C-alpha positions, 0 to 999 in steps of 0.5 A, spaced: 113 238 752 115 239 745 119 245 744 120 251 748 114 251 754 115 259 754 111 264 750 114 271 748 112 275 754 116 269 759 122 269 754 122 277 754 123 277 761 128 271 761 132 274 757 132 281 761 134 277 767 140 273 763 136 266 765 134 265 758 139 260 755 138 255 762 131 255 761 130 254 754 127 247 752 126 246 760 122 240 761 119 242 768 113 244 765 110 238 762 103 237 757 101 231 762 100 230 769 106 226 773 104 220 777 106 223 783 101 229 782 095 225 782 096 222 789 097 230 791 091 232 788 087 226 791 089 229 798 086 236 797 080 239 800 080 245 796 083 248 790 084 255 787 081 256 780 081 261 774 077 262 768 075 268 764 067 270 763 064 272 757 066 279 757 073 278 758 074 279 765 078 274 769 076 271 776 079 267 781 075 262 786 077 258 792 073 251 791 072 246 797 070 239 797 072 232 801 079 229 800 078 226 793 074 231 790 080 232 785 082 226 782 086 225 775 083 219 772 089 219 767 095 223 765 091 228 761 085 229 765 083 232 772 076 231 775 073 236 779 067 234 783 065 241 785 063 247 782 064 255 785 058 257 788 052 259 784 053 267 786 061 267 784 062 270 778 067 264 776 061 259 776 059 263 769 066 261 767 065 253 767 063 252 760 065 246 756 071 248 752 073 255 756 080 255 758 081 254 766 087 254 771 088 250 777 092 251 783 092 245 787 095 248 793 096 245 801 098 251 805 099 247 811 105 243 807 107 248 802 106 244 796 103 246 790 102 244 783 099 248 777 095 245 772 093 249 765 088 247 760 081 247 757 074 245 761 071 238 758 065 235 760 061 239 765 056 236 769 051 238 775 056 237 780 063 236 777 067 238 771 073 235 767 079 239 765 083 237 759 091 238 761 095 242 757 100 244 762 102 241 769 108 243 773 110 243 780 112 250 784 117 250 790 115 252 797 118 259 797 114 265 800 108 260 802 106 261 810 104 254 813 097 254 815 091 249 816 085 252 812 078 249 813 071 250 810 066 253 816 059 249 813 054 254 812 058 260 813 058 262 806 055 269 804 053 272 797 059 276 794 057 283 794 060 289 790 064 294 794 068 300 792 076 301 793 075 305 799 071 301 803 074 298 810 073 291 808 078 292 802 083 296 806 083 292 812 084 285 808 089 288 803 093 291 809 093 285 813 095 280 807 100 275 807 097 271 802 093 272 795 092 269 789 093 272 782 090 269 775 093 272 768 092 270 761 097 268 756 093 272 750 089 278 749 083 274 748 077 270 752 080 264 749 087 265 751 090 260 756 089 261 763 094 261 769 093 262 777 099 262 782 100 264 789 103 270 792 106 271 799 110 275 804 110 279 810 104 281 812 103 288 809 107 286 803 101 289 798 100 296 799 095 301 797 098 307 792 092 311 791 087 307 787 092 302 785 095 296 789 103 295 789 106 289 791 114 286 790 115 281 785 120 276 789 125 272 786 123 266 784 124 260 779 125 265 773 119 262 769 116 268 769 109 265 768 105 271 771 109 276 769 110 274 762 102 273 761 102 281 764 106 283 758 102 280 753 095 281 757 094 286 763 088 283 765 088 279 771 084 278 778 086 277 785 083 273 791 085 275 798 083 270 803 082 273 810 084 267 814 082 271 821 075 273 820 073 268 814 072 273 809 075 274 801 076 280 797 076 279 790 078 284 785 079 284 777 082 289 773 089 291 770 096 290 772 103 293 769 110 291 771 114 297 774 122 297 775 123 291 771 130 292 768 134 285 769 137 287 776 135 284 782 133 289 788 131 288 795 125 290 799 126 294 806 126 287 809 132 284 805 128 280 800 131 280 793 125 282 788 125 283 780 121 289 780 114 291 782 107 290 780 102 296 780 094 293 779 088 298 778 082 294 780 075 296 776 071 291 780 071 289 787 067 283 790 067 282 798 064 276 801 063 273 808 066 266 807 067 259 809 075 260 811 077 257 818 084 257 820 
């Protein structure tokens, strides 16, 4: 990309942790797809995507298809030959010109590529993404597992409350979730979606909030930098054992980010904590078969 790929929120945290100088002008984040990314996309049978709705909320969905349903006809475009299920709130965000983020991830091999851009042409069974940013991530904190779609098992999303057994159980046992954020405090701001992983139980309830440690990573601070400029975010927790998903949208704040690394009780280096307060939760019986 021309110039610096990081916005003010990301730069602030990079300065705080004294890594700004080494990351300024980084070419790790590109404005087009590298050729090796196209081959990886074609191998996948699921993708995680994030879009805003018209009220400004952010939604995350996990979308499945046969290998090849993701393709890159050229370095500036990705084709997704599937839509989120009609009952999924994310389905309403698949609108031409809207911002979108894709996390192309293979949990079995721990490979992942992030693509952020705008939705192009929208068809009945597919849509295009105009690429604005594309970059790979290291495999840190990804628990390897095979994931398949169990045909016919999907149910309609159901609104639930924070204190339901589903919400408590899925979070308490989670070693994986996905988090979507936005790089500007408006509906048209660039989207991002990322993976978070750790030991089962690394996300905890603190009253009506969720709290998780932000482990030391690549210091891009894409997710955290976004939260500094816009606290809106959405979390998706897949329960691979019971075939359920928990999606919650709300707002998050950073806690304890002072430029010093600390360690969790398990000894994992962390930058600080994130506190997330959901305002809308949806539970769903899905399609996951580990």
